[in-house]
N, C-alpha and C positions, 0 to 999 in steps of 0.2 A: 743758466743761473744768472740773475741780474747782478750788475756790478756792486750795488749797495749791499746785497746779501753776502756777496763774496767778501767785501771789505769787513763787514761786521763779523763774519765767521772767522776771518783771519785774525781779527783783534782778539776774539775768544780763544783761538788756537794759541796765539802768543802768550796770553795770560795763563792758559792751561799748561803750556810747556814750561813756563817759569815755575809754576806751582809744582809740576811733576819733578823738575830738576832739584827742587828744594825739599821735597816731601821726605818725611821721616821713613826709615826702613820698615816700620810697622805698616805703612800704607802700601802693602805688597801689590795691590792691584793698580797702583798709579805708577806709570812708567813714562819714559820719554815718548813712547808711541801712543799714550792714552789720548791726547788731543785729536789725533787723526782718526780715532775710533768713535768720536761723537757723531750723532746722526747727521748733523749738518755738514760734516766733513767727509762723508762717504757716499759712494755711488748708490742710487736707489734701485728699486726693482729687483731685489735679490732675495732668494729664500735660503735660510741657513739651517743646517742640521748639525747640532753640536754634540760633542763628547761621545762619539761613537768608538767603541773599543775595537781595535784592529788586531789585538793579541792580549794575552794576560799581562797585567802590570799596570801600576798607577799612571805611569807616564805614556802608556801605549794607547792613546786615544787620538782621534782626529775630528776636525770640523770640515764640513762640506758646504760650499757656496755654489748655487746654481741660479740661472735666470728664472724669474717667475714665469716668463713666457717660454713655454717648451714646444710651441707649435711647429718649430722647425725640425723636430725629431732629435735623435741622439746628438749630443754635443761633444766636442773634443774635451779631453781631460788634461789638466795640468796639476802636478803635485808641487807645491811650493814649500821649500825647507828653509826655515828661518835660521839666523846666525846667533852669535853670542859666545864665541870662542869655545864652543862645546861644553860650556859650564853655566850658561844662563839662557833665558828665553822661554816663552810660553805661547802657545797658539792663540790665546785670547788677544795678545798684543798685535796680531797681524790680521785682524778682521778687515782692516782697510785694504789690505792686499788681496784677500780672498774675494771681497766684493768688487774690487777693480777688475780682476780677471773675469769674474762671472758677468759683470756688466758688458764685457766684450765677447760674450758668447761661450765661454768655457765653463765646464764644471771644475771648480777649483777645490783642491784638497790640501788642508794644512795640518800635518800631523805633529804631535809632540813626540819627543824621544828622550831616552835617558841621557843624563848629563853627568859630568865629573862632579864629585868623586865616585858616585855610584858606577859610572861608566867611563871606560877608557877605550882607545882605539882597539878593536873595531866595533865595539858594542853599539855605538850610535848608528853606524852603517847597517848593522844587523837590524836595528829597529826600523830604520827607514825602508829597508828591503821588505820587512814584514808588512809595513804600510802599503808598499807597492803591491804585494801579493793580495792584500785585502781589496785594493782597488781593482785588480784584475778579476777577482771573484765576485765583487759586489757592486761595482759602480754602475752597471746597467740599470740597477734598481733606482738610481738617482738621476737617470737621464744621460749618463755618460757613455761614450764609445771607447772601450779599452783599446781598440785598434788605432785610435788617434790619441796617443798618450805622450805627454811632454813633461820634462822636468825643469824646475827653476829653483834658484836659491840665492840667498844673500850671505856674504861673508863666509863663516864656517858652514852655513847651509849651502852655499855655492860649492864649497869643497865636497860636501856630502853628495850633492846632486851629480857633480862631475864624476866622482868616484864610483857611484852606482852605475854610471854609463860606461866606465872604463874597465872596472874589475868585474868580470862576469861571474866570479865565484859567489858573490852575494846573491845574485839572481838565481843561480843554479841551486844554491842551498835551499831556497824557499820555493823552488819550482815555478819561477816567474817565466812565462813564455811570451807575454805581450811585448811588442817592439817599442823602443824609445825613439820617437820620430826625431826629436831635437832637444837640445839642452840650452838653457839660458843661465849663465853664471854672472852674478852681480857682485862686484867688489870681492872676489874670491881669492883665497890663498891656494896656490897650486904647486909651489916650488919653494918650500921653507925648511928643507933639511940641508945642513945640520940644524938641530933644534936649539936656537939661541936663547929663547926666552923661557922663564921658569914654568909658566902655565902650559906652554906647548910641550915642554919636556915631561911634565906630569901627565899629560894626556896621551902622548905618543911614545914616550921614552921606553916603554916595555915591549914595543913592537919587535918581534924577532928579526924582521927585515925592514929597517926604517926607510931605506930607499924605496921599498915597495909601497909605502904610504903616500908617495908623492905622485900626483896626477901626471906630471911631466914625464915620468918614467913608464907610464902604462899605456900610452897612446898606441893604437894599432890601426890597421886599415879597416877594421870593423867598427871603429868609433863613430857614434852618430854626429851629425852636424851640430856646431856649437856657436852660440852668440856669447861673447865675453865682453862685459862692459865694466868701466871703472871711472871714478873721478880722478882728475889729474893731480889733485892735492890731497889724496888719501894718505893720512899719516899712520894708519893701522895696517893696511895691506898694500904694499907698494905696487904700483902699476906694472912693475917688472914681472909680477906673477902672471898677469894677463898676457903680457908680451911673450914670456917664455913658453906658456902653454900654446898660444896661437902659433908660434914658430914650429913646435913639435907637430901640431895638427897639420899644418901646411906641408911639412916634410913627408907626412904619410898620405898626402892627397885628400885630407878631410876638409870639408867645407867649414870655414870659420869666418865669422864676422867680428871685428873688433870695433868698439865704440868707446871714446874717451870724452867725458864731460868736463869741459874746461873749468878749472877753479873749484870743482866740487870735491867734498871730502868722502868719508866712509859711510856715514849714515844717510847722507842726502839722497843718493840714488834710490834707496829702498823707500824712503819717505815720499819721493817724487812719484812712486807708483800710485799713491793715494790721490783722491780727487783734488784736495785743496792745494797741494804743492806740485801738481802735475805741470803747471805752467813753467816751472823752473828748468826742466830738461825732459826730453821725449823718451824716457825709459820705457814706459808702458807701450807706447806706439812702436818702439824698436822691438820689444819682445813679441807683441802681437803680430807685427809684420813678418818677423823671422819665422814664427811658428806657422803663419799662413803660407810662407814659401814652401814649407814641408808638409802641407796637406791638412792643416787644421780645419779649413773650411773648403771642401772640394767644390762647392758651388761658386766660390769666389765672392760671396756676399760681403760687402764692406762692413767692418765692425764699427760700432759707435764709440770710438775713443773720445771721451769728453775732456776737453782741456779748457779751463776757464782762462779769461784774460788775466794778464799780470796786473796786480793792484798798483795804483799810483802811489800809495804810501810806501815809504822806505821799508825794506825787509832786513835792514842791518841787524836789528835785535835778534831775529831768528837765525841769521847766518852766524852771528857772533856766538850765540848759545850753542848751535850745532858744532861750531869749531871747538868750543870749550869742551863739549862732550866727547868729541873725537880725541882731543888731547888727553882726556882722562882715561881712555881705554888702553889696555895693554896691547902692544903690537903683536901681530902674528908674523907678518913679513916673510 
């Protein structure tokens, strides 16, 4: 991408972000992620299959993103679970993530799942497990190899992804037999009991064994390898969550890689997966490289992670807006 096109698109992104942050509630399709889902801000060369039902229920649908060029044969599969404190979020907001992963050779699956107040723990984990079962049974028809399956998620989605890899009961209940090669957790809460905050208590407070809802308490020697990343200035989910889980993983002899992005907040790492903000931190490269370590591409073919040059114009307006948005979110911690 030429620099002038990048600068022009960034100006459009800044304007769109400002509009999204001020939009009336009635504009339900306009969110903080909307500017990163415009055509100019996303990776090209991707085919999308939208709104595929993985089970019965309005929220039980998924989107699939895959490379247009399938000449290399079946591709590795990654299921990305979005965040939103288990009470917000929609797969349409994360098209930029699905396209980013597909542009790097994966078949990417982004499922919706039930949210509070319709769902409480463990309903959202059941939904994500059902999506995994659909992938196991059907992803070959979309060019995916179920035997090279990976999980990734951001924030509450990182919790969901990690929990599905730790608590075997969800996979057993739905008859999932495909292995999880590795997991990438981005800005995830893994150690937040006692439940200090109202929204978390509403979501998890009825669990008969609250300690059993915490990933740090469920690590075993059978846990898959994990990449755990976080911004150092995250006001929503403290970096201690990543550190605590990494410590438990190491104690069990599990491969874990920690990455901390200096000065970054809660939303910035997931936004940096997209093409237009990728220059800010190497989240996508870190995820792809980690999955490659655990067999994503047996041939070892380098993946085309596209990272544009940093623009010369100041990015302070974007950084200030993202910091304000982080500050407006309720903490999980």
